[in-house]
C-alpha positions in Angstrom: -159.1 58.3 23.0 -159.9 61.9 21.7 -157.5 64.7 22.3 -159.0 67.3 24.7 -156.2 69.9 24.8 -152.9 70.9 23.1 -150.3 73.5 24.0 -146.8 74.4 24.6 -144.8 76.3 27.2 -141.9 78.8 26.6 -139.3 79.2 29.4 -137.3 82.4 29.3 -137.1 85.7 31.2 -140.9 85.1 31.4 -142.7 81.8 31.2 -145.6 81.7 28.8 -148.2 78.8 28.3 -150.2 78.7 25.0 -153.2 76.4 25.3 -156.2 75.3 23.3 -159.1 73.1 24.4 -160.7 73.2 21.0 -162.3 76.6 21.2 -159.7 79.3 20.5 -156.0 79.6 21.4 -155.0 81.5 24.6 -151.8 82.7 26.0 -150.9 82.8 29.8 -147.9 84.3 31.4 -146.6 83.0 34.8 -146.8 85.6 37.6 -143.8 84.7 39.7 -145.1 86.6 42.7 -148.3 84.5 43.0 -146.9 81.5 41.1 -150.1 81.4 38.9 -150.6 81.8 35.2 -152.6 84.9 34.2 -154.3 85.1 30.8 -152.4 87.7 28.9 -153.1 86.8 25.2 -156.8 85.8 24.7 -157.9 84.6 21.3 -154.5 84.4 19.7 -154.5 84.0 15.9 -152.1 84.3 13.0 -152.6 87.5 11.1 -154.0 87.2 7.5 -151.2 89.4 6.2 -147.7 90.0 7.4 -144.3 91.4 6.2 -142.2 88.3 7.4 -143.0 84.7 7.2 -140.7 82.2 8.7 -140.8 78.3 8.6 -138.5 75.7 9.9 -137.2 74.0 6.8 -134.9 71.6 8.6 -137.5 68.9 7.8 -138.5 70.1 4.4 -138.2 66.8 2.7 -140.5 65.2 5.3 -143.3 67.6 4.7 -146.2 66.6 2.5 -146.2 67.6 -1.2 -148.8 70.3 -0.8 -146.8 71.9 2.0 -143.5 71.7 0.0 -145.4 73.2 -3.0 -146.7 76.1 -0.8 -143.2 76.9 0.6 -141.6 76.8 -2.9 -144.3 79.1 -4.2 -143.7 81.5 -1.3 -140.0 81.6 -1.9 -140.5 82.0 -5.7 -142.7 84.9 -5.2 -140.2 86.6 -3.0 -142.6 86.8 0.0 -140.4 84.8 2.5 -137.6 86.6 4.3 
C-alpha cells in the first residue's frame, strides 16, 4: 500500500494537528467551542536560516552515517545551541 497522509497531534493548552497529504504541510488548531479543527498554519516550512537548531541526539548512534556527519559538522562549526 502507498502512504496517503502523515501527521502528528500536540495536546497542551491548545490542541494542534499538523498534517500533510503529499502537497504541503498544514497546521490546524482545535476550536473547543465548535469542536472542530481550524486551519491556522497553512504551508508550514522550516526556515532556510535560523539562530537556533535543535536535534534529539538520544538516538545519535542509530542515525545513518550522513546524518551523524551533518550533526558533527554543525557542532564543530558552533552553529548548534
